[in-house]
N, C-alpha and C positions, 0 to 999 in steps of 0.2 A: 376316213372321211371321204367317201367316194364322191359326194357332191356337197359342197359346203355353203350353198347359197343361204340356207337358213342360219347357219352359224355366223355368217357375215352380217346378216340382218340383226341378229341378237347382239353382236358386238357393236354394231353401228348405233344402237339405241342405248348402249351403256352396260350391257351384261358382260361378265368375263366368261369367255368360251374356251373350253379345252376339248379339242377333237382327238379321238383315238383312231389310229389307222395302223394297219399292219404292213403298209407299203412304205418303206423307208425313203424312197425317192419322192413320193407325194408329201411326206412330212417335211423333208428337206426344202422342197419348193415353197410350201406354205410358211414354214418357220423363217424363211429368208425374205418373207414379205412379197412373194410373187403368187400369181394366180395361174392355174392351169384350166380354168373354166372360162369359156369364151366371153360370157356376159358379165364377168367380174373383173374389174381393172386391177392391175398390179398395185396402183396407188391406193385403192380401197383396202387391200389386204395389208400393205405395208403400214398404213396408218394404224390399223387395228393391232398389228404385231408390235409396232413401236410403242403403242399405248398400253401394251400388255393385256389387251382385251381378246386376243385370239392367239392360240398356239396349238400345236399337235404333239402327241406323244404315243408311244406304244404301250404305256404303263396303265393297265386297267385300274390300278389302285386309286387313281384320281377320281373314280366314281364315288368313293366314300364321302367326298366333300361336296358332291353335286346335289342341288335341289331338284334339277330337271335333267333328264337324260333323253336324248333323241338318238335313236338307233337308225342310221341310214344304210340301207342294204341295196346294192345294185345287183339285182338278180338276173337281169338280161344278159349279163356277161358269163353266167354259169352255163355249162353244157346242158342242152335241152333234156337229155335222158336222165339227169341226176335229180332225185327228189329234192325239193327246196324246203329247208327248215331254217329260216332266217333267225329265229329266236333260240336256236339250239344252244347258244352260249349261255343263256340264262340259268339253266340248272347246273352249269359247269362250275369249276372252282372260281371263275370270275364273278359269279353271283354273290360271293362272300362280301363283295364291296357294296352291295345294295343294302338299303335299310328302309324300314317302314317310313312312309311319308314322302318318299321320292316319287316324282312324276316320271314315268317311263313311256316314251312315245316311239312307236315303230313306224318308220317311213320306208316305203319299198317302191321299186320301179317295176313291179310286176302287177298283174291284174288281180283284183279281189278273187279269192277262192282258189288261187294256185299255190298257196302255201298252207302248211299245217302248223297250228300253234302247239 
């Protein structure tokens, strides 16, 4: 969950949000009810965590229960010479958790046309 502004908004209006991140420090911060994003207050995150409307995990199996999946990829932090394939995890073993009828949204911090599907 490189940038969880959308997750916070979904939680704020009542949805249960589970973020998947591979950074254990980021998960620890968010699950403790703290924010590492400047324009999101700790109190906003803490309220959602306390109400069990926001949590993070590294376990991709939570995808099987989701109706909507938003993939947030921070590509500007990747070395410039590396080809960017943000959806490369979809045909991987993680895709076994996807099912027909789920809405999958890809958010990216790169410019249109700089990634390959």
